[in-house]
N, C-alpha and C positions, 0 to 999 in steps of 0.2 A: 600486447604482450599472446603469448597463445594461452587456451585454453587451461586453467590451472590445473594441477594434476588430480585434485580431488573430482573436478567434474569430468575429467578423460575417467575415471574408475568410475564413475557414476552412469554415465552415459555409456560406457562397455556392458556394466550389470544390465543395464535397462534394452542394452542390446541382445546380450544371451538369453535373456529370460522375456524377449519376443514381445515387449510394453510395447501396444498399439496406442498411437495416440488419443488424446480424449475426443477429439473432432471425429472419431471414426464411430464411435459410441454413442448408444441412446444415453436420451438427459440420466435416465435412471443410473446408469452404469457409470456417466463419467461421473456423477457426483458421489458417487461409490468411489470410486478409482481416484478422485481427487482426494477427499477427506485419508484413506488408506496412506497414500503416497504421505500427505505431510505428517501425519501419525507416525510412520516410520523415519522418514527425516528430519523429526524435531528433538530428539535425544529425550534424555529421562526428563519426566515429566516432574515440575519443579511445586515444591507443595507453597501455598500460599497462606496468610493467616486468616482468609473468610472468600470464599468464595460462595456465591448465592445467584439464582437464576431468578427472576421476574420479569413483569411485561412493563410496557409504559404503551400510553395512547399514541397511536399513529393517524394518519388519513383513515384508512380504509380500514381500522379494527387495531386490536393490541399488538403491540411488539413483542418479540422476545428479546430479553438484554441477560447478560451475565455481567455480574459486579466481583471483580478480583480487587480485593481491600488490603492491603499489607496492616504491620502492626501501627497502631498511632491513636492518637485521641483526637476526638475534634475534627470539624471538615478538612479535608484533605484535598491538595490540587488533584484534576480529574483529566485524564485522557480520555475520549472516546474513541472510542478502536470501530473504523470498517474493516472485514475482512474481503481477502482478496477469492476471484473465481468467477473473473469476467462476467460479472452481475446475475451469471449462470448456476454457477455452483457455490456449494458452502453455507455456512451454517456458523454458528454462535459455536460450534467447535471447531469451526476451522481455525478459528484463530486463538484458540484456549493457550495452547503453548507460549505463542510469544507472548501475550495479555499477564500472562503469569511472570514471566522471566520480566517484563518491563515493570509491571508493579515491584517486584522486588527490589530491582535494580534502580529506581526512580524514587521509591516511598509515596508514589503517587497511585492513587484508587485509577484503576482501568475499567469501563465498561463496554462490552462489545456490544454492537447493533445487530439482531437478526433481521437486515430487510428485507422487504419483497423479491422475489428472483425472477429474473425473465427466465425464457419466451412466456411464462404466464401472463407476469406484470410486467412489460415491460417499459422503458425510459416514459417519463420521467418520475414510475412510481418508487423507484430505489432512493432517489435522491432526496425526495420529500418527506419517505419516511425517516432518512436519517438527520434531515434537519427537523422533523418534528422530534426527535429522540432527543437530540440536543438542546432544542428549546423547551421541551418540558423538563428533562433533568435540569438546566440552569434555572429555572421555575421553580422546583421541588428541591432544590440545592440540600435545605434540612432534610428531608427524607434520607439522602444516599450520603449524607456525612458530605458533600460540596464542597470544596472553596469556589462560588460561582465567579470569583473575580480569578482563577487559578484555572480556567478552562481550557483542554487544547482541543484539537482534533485529528486523526491521523488513520494511515490502513495500507494496505501494501496493493497494488497492481490495479482493480477496477475497485479497491476499498480506496487507493490513494487518488483516484480520480473524484470517489463519493468526498473525501474530504476534502478534494479543492471548490469543488463544487456547493458544499457547503460553507465555507469561507467567503463563496461569494453572495450566497444565500445571505447570512450572516450580514455582511455589511449591507446589502441595499435593503434589506428586510426589516431593518429594526433589530437585529439583534440574533441570537446574543453576543455579548462579548468576548472573544476569542485570543488567547495568549498566545497560541501557536500550532503550527499545522505540520505534521511528521508524514511526508511522502513518498513513499518508497515505489521506486520503480513505476510510475504513475501513468496511466494512458490520460493524456491531456489533448490529442487532437485524432479525433474518430475519422474523420476523411479518409477516400479510399485512395492508393496509392498505387500508381503504375510499375514505379520502381524502387525497390528498397533504398534508403536511405545511405548514401555515401560519406565519405569522409570531407567534401564542401559545406556541412554542416557547422554553423557558427560556434555550437559548442564544442567544437572538438578542439578549441584550447583547452578543455578541460585535460586533455592528455599531454603532459609535457613532452614526449617522445614523439609525438606528431605521428603516430601510424596511422594507417589508411581503415579504415573500419570493417573490423574483423567479422560485424555483424552481417555486413552487405553480400558475404560467400554464401554459396550455395553448400560448402563441405562442414563437417563434422563443428558445430554451434555456429554455424552462419544463422540464414533469417527463413531460411529453408530445411532444416535438419528437422527430419522427423521423427528424431528420437527427444527432442526438446522443444520448449516451447517457441512456437518459428510465426512466419506468418501468416500460414492456413489457420492457425489456433486465433491470432488477432480477428480475422475475417471471420470466423467461427461465431465467437465470442460475440461480435458486434452485430451478426447477423439476425442472433437473437434478443439482442439488447434495444435495438432503436427498428420501432415500426416503418419509418422511413429511411431513405437515404437523406432525404434532406436534414434529417433530425442533426444527423453531424455535426451541423453550421451553430447550432445551441451550444453555446457557451455554457451550458451547464452539463453536457454531452460532453465537449470539447473545451475547456476551462483557458487551453492555449488561443483561443478565438476569443476571448474575452476583449473587449475596447479598452480599458481600463483594468488594471491590477493595482493601482494605489490601494491601501488603507487596511492594505489585509495581512494578514498576523504571522510575523518571523515564522520562517520555512527552514525546514532540513529537507531535503531533495537526496534521495539515495537513487544509484543506477548501478544497472551491470554492465560492464564491457560489451558482452557477448547476449545481448538482450535487443529485440527487436522495437523496445520502445525506449531504448536507452535515448536515443535523439530528441524526442518529443520532450521525455525526463529533463533531459538538458535545458531543452530551448524554453522549457515552460521556468527554470530555476532563473535563465537568464532575463526573462522579461519580468519578472517580481524582481528582480535585483535593479534591472530600468526602472522599473515604477517606485524606487526608494525602497523596497520591503527590505529588512535583513534576511539574507539568505546564506545556506551555507550547502555546499552541492560536495558529494561524496560518489566517486565514482569506483567502483572496484572491479580492479584488473582480472580479465580471467574467468568474472563469474557469469553468471545465466539467470535468467529469469528465473523467481522462484526461492532463490538462495536465503534469503532473508527468513523465509519462513522454516528453514531445515538446517537448524545449525547443529542438530546430529549430525550432518552428513558434510556440510561445511564449513571450515574452520570460520569463512568469511561472514557467515552467516551471524555467527554469535560475536564476531567484531562489529558487524552492523548494528547488531542489536544494543551494544553495550554503548557505539556510539550514538542511537537514537536516544536511549536513556540520558547518556551526558547531557544531550541536546537539551533533552524537558527536562531536566535537573536544573538546567544553566535558564531556561525562559519561567519556571514554572515557581523558581527560587527554593528549591528544595538541596539538602546537603546531600555532597558529592559523597558516594557507597562505592562508586565500580570506578576503578581506575582507568584512566585511558591507554590503550595502545596503538603500535601502529599499523597500517593495512589498507588504508584507502586512499585514492586521488584526491585531493579537495578541492574543490572551485569556489 
């Protein structure tokens, strides 16, 4: 389908304001602009019963974490959430709005991890930081009021990539046990591509209309659109994150390339129709399903990369967060609190 009208308006506003792509800025400028854009599109800040900042040990020193706790006594199911930003931008502030909404909508505790960023700390620093934080939280669940038997991981974009990588490390490295994974337009294949993905993708079956892939175009919303997240953005982030091109073949950088996906936790994969990462996210969902992992796939028609973090700008972002909350409530055994509504193409 065409770009959602709210995306059209968003794109037009960016054009009128002369917003430059993040990949044309210095790192400091890009980091500030990224946070400002997320805050502008995040909508009203929801109050949460308790929010506190603390630290947990990481491989190279303490890692900042922010704990969002809804009302409730005793150990709570806990989602450990990794923010997006191409492994290069972001902080615990980046995902604050998402974590507040998920905590309120699920009744789960949500903990954001401030992993080390590239290029100062390239791959695999962020992966090992995130796994270390999850492992430590599970081992010290009493200190956080967490139920270690109901522990999930999740994230958007690069954070979705890190969540997927953490499930591989947890499965192969002796834990911790994970009950679910939430992957929002995740990077799953870091290999460079000569041509944009087209409609030959087997994941196209998730689109009942069977239309050609609009993200492959150079027009508005396409993979080369300078006003939106595009293939240049993907390459810019990858260039900061991976020290060597050969690192793209490592499953901890490209979970899609893992030989074995059996035994991983149930997943919800959320994708956007006009997103250069859509194909690899949906292919990962297909591979998880083929490996016997329970999978829900939700593609949002007319949407772009980043919409999940911007419910104040896109109604679909609010719906996708509600969908994520429903998935987590179901998988972590929390009583429903938010009614579901239509809005995604499910796979």
